[in-house]
N, C-alpha and C positions, 0 to 999 in steps of 0.2 A: 581663149579670148573671144572666139566666135560665140560661145555659149553665154558669156557675160553680156554681150550685146544682142543676143538672140538673132543672129544672122547665120546664113549658110556660108560655107567656105568659098562659094562662087559669087558672093555678094560684091556688088560694084561700089565705087566711092560714094555715090549719092545714098545708097541703101545703108551703108555703114554710118554715114553722117546723120541720117534720120534716126537710126537706131540709137546712136550715141545721144542725140538730143532728147529722145524719149527717156532713156535711162538717166540722163543728167537731171531732167525735170522731176523724175520720180524719186531719185535718191539724193538730191541735193540736201546738204545738212540744214539749210534754212527752212526747207519745207518738210523734211523727214528727219526728226531727231533720231539719232542712232544709225542713220544711213551713210555716214561719212566713209566707212570702209567700202561699201558697195559703190559709192560715188567714185572713190579713188580707183577701184578696180575697173569701172567703166571708162574712166579717163585714161588709164594705162592701156586698156584694150583699144581705144580709139587712137591713141598715139601710135601704136604699133600697126594697126590695120589700115590707117589712113596714109601711112608712108610706104610707098611701093617696095623700097629696099628692105625696110624692117619687116614688112609683111612677108616678103619672100623668105627672109631668114627664119621667121616664125613658122612658116609652112614647112620649111626644110626640117626644122627642129621637131615638128609634129610627125613628119614622115619617118625620121630616123629613130624614133623611139622616145621622144620626150614625154609621152603620156604613159600613165600607169597601164600595166597589162600588155604591153607590146612584147613580142617574142624576141629572143636573142638573135634569131636568124633574120628577122626584119630589120633589127638595128644594124647588123653587119651589112646587109644588102644596101641600106641607106648610105653607108660610108664608102661604097664602091666608087662613087664619083668624087674625085678630088675637089672639084669646084664646089660641089654641094657641101662637102665637109668644111672647106675653108669658109664658105659663106655662113655656115652654121656657127663656126667658131667666132667669126667677126660679129655676128648678130648677138651671140651670148655676151661677148665683151662689151659691146655698146649697150646692151640691155641692162647689164649689171650696174652701170653708172649713169645712164642717160635718161631714165624716165622720171617724170614728175613725181610719181608715187614713191620711187626709191628715195628721191631727195626729201620728200615729206616724212617718210618713215625714219630716215637718218636724222633729220632735224628733231623729230619727236624723241628719238632714242637719246640724242645728245642732251636735249632739254631735261629729260627724266633722269639721266645719269648724273647731271650736274647739280641736281637738287638733293 
């Protein structure tokens, strides 16, 4: 999500907000035909990174091996702290149902399956 908005992991709220605005202007479907997917990705990234609790959960997910190429030992080390594990699970549960992008993809899937 940091890559989607082109910000570093230490970016502050104002930097994230400015990066989202740049991405939204660039990829908005009204100005960029075919940019809807990238616009939705930027919107999801902003939703997560602008909310301190969701950002914390996302950072934990990255640290415990959510990314490709992470070693098994690094994943096990990330689960050593029970609070981090619990926060990661809570974040994944909220992320699965709470994002704007998820709702949009679900609505699109329901629309296409009903036709």
